[in-house]
KEVONU-809446 format. One record per residue (C-alpha): residue number from 1; chain; x, y, z. Coordinates in nm, 2 decimals. Layout:
<recs>
REC   resi   chain     east    north       up
REC    NUM       A        X        Y        Z
...
</recs>
This chain:
<recs>
REC   resi   chain     east    north       up
REC      1       A     9.27     6.47    10.14
REC      2       A     9.50     6.57     9.86
REC      3       A     9.48     6.62     9.49
REC      4       A     9.72     6.61     9.19
REC      5       A     9.83     6.94     9.01
REC      6       A     9.52     7.08     8.84
REC      7       A     9.31     6.78     8.94
REC      8       A     8.99     6.75     9.12
REC      9       A     8.92     6.38     9.08
REC     10       A     8.95     6.15     9.40
REC     11       A     9.24     5.94     9.43
REC     12       A     9.22     5.59     9.60
REC     13       A     9.38     5.73     9.90
REC     14       A     9.11     6.01     9.92
REC     15       A     8.83     5.76     9.87
REC     16       A     8.98     5.57    10.17
REC     17       A     8.96     5.89    10.38
REC     18       A     8.60     5.95    10.26
REC     19       A     8.52     5.60    10.37
REC     20       A     8.68     5.64    10.72
REC     21       A     8.49     5.97    10.76
REC     22       A     8.15     5.80    10.67
REC     23       A     8.22     5.52    10.92
REC     24       A     8.34     5.72    11.20
REC     25       A     8.10     6.04    11.19
REC     26       A     7.72     6.10    11.26
REC     27       A     7.73     6.47    11.23
REC     28       A     7.66     6.68    10.92
REC     29       A     7.98     6.80    10.75
REC     30       A     8.14     7.08    10.58
REC     31       A     8.39     7.05    10.30
REC     32       A     8.64     7.33    10.19
REC     33       A     8.84     7.30     9.89
REC     34       A     9.20     7.46     9.85
REC     35       A     9.46     7.50     9.57
REC     36       A     9.83     7.59     9.55
REC     37       A     9.91     7.94     9.43
REC     38       A     9.98     7.82     9.06
REC     39       A     9.73     7.99     8.83
REC     40       A     9.50     8.29     8.86
REC     41       A     9.30     8.37     9.17
REC     42       A     8.98     8.32     8.98
REC     43       A     9.09     7.99     8.83
REC     44       A     9.19     7.86     9.17
REC     45       A     8.87     7.97     9.34
REC     46       A     8.68     7.75     9.08
REC     47       A     8.93     7.46     9.10
REC     48       A     8.89     7.47     9.48
REC     49       A     8.51     7.46     9.44
REC     50       A     8.54     7.15     9.21
REC     51       A     8.75     6.97     9.48
REC     52       A     8.48     7.05     9.74
REC     53       A     8.22     6.94     9.52
REC     54       A     8.40     6.62     9.43
REC     55       A     8.44     6.53     9.80
REC     56       A     8.09     6.65     9.89
REC     57       A     7.94     6.42     9.61
REC     58       A     8.14     6.12     9.74
REC     59       A     8.01     6.19    10.10
REC     60       A     7.64     6.24    10.01
REC     61       A     7.65     5.92     9.77
REC     62       A     7.73     5.74    10.10
REC     63       A     7.45     5.91    10.28
REC     64       A     7.62     6.19    10.47
REC     65       A     7.45     6.51    10.53
REC     66       A     7.63     6.83    10.44
REC     67       A     7.60     7.18    10.56
REC     68       A     7.84     7.35    10.31
REC     69       A     8.08     7.29    10.04
REC     70       A     8.30     7.60     9.96
REC     71       A     8.63     7.69     9.82
REC     72       A     8.90     7.90     9.97
REC     73       A     9.10     7.88     9.65
REC     74       A     9.46     7.98     9.71
REC     75       A     9.39     8.16    10.04
REC     76       A     9.45     7.98    10.36
REC     77       A     9.74     7.79    10.25
REC     78       A     9.88     7.48    10.45
REC     79       A    10.23     7.57    10.34
REC     80       A    10.31     7.93    10.29
REC     81       A    10.44     8.00     9.94
REC     82       A    10.50     8.28     9.70
REC     83       A    10.26     8.33     9.39
REC     84       A    10.29     8.07     9.11
REC     85       A    10.43     7.77     9.34
REC     86       A    10.30     7.42     9.29
REC     87       A    10.30     7.29     9.65
REC     88       A    10.13     6.96     9.68
REC     89       A    10.02     7.01    10.04
REC     90       A     9.82     7.31     9.94
REC     91       A     9.61     7.10     9.70
REC     92       A     9.36     6.96     9.94
REC     93       A     9.01     6.94    10.07
REC     94       A     8.92     6.96    10.44
REC     95       A     8.62     6.80    10.59
REC     96       A     8.49     6.91    10.93
REC     97       A     8.19     6.89    11.13
REC     98       A     7.93     7.17    11.12
</recs>
């Protein structure tokens, strides 16, 4: 699911993805938050964690068990970019089974 620039609140589209995950999975889940390369490494690490926490909170509110919620900040980009680039596809959270 994707986030706006410098945002960690869940969009209606992200909430729909969470609802689908809850309906279709019985496993414990891990959440990883990511950012684009705009901003400092430290800021992006914290923003990625806020994104992971927002998704984790929505999942646990619906009864899902989590094994981890972590940030990769601006590492592990979905779209390779230089530093300081606002790439929407890099501003995401990924949910997977543990």
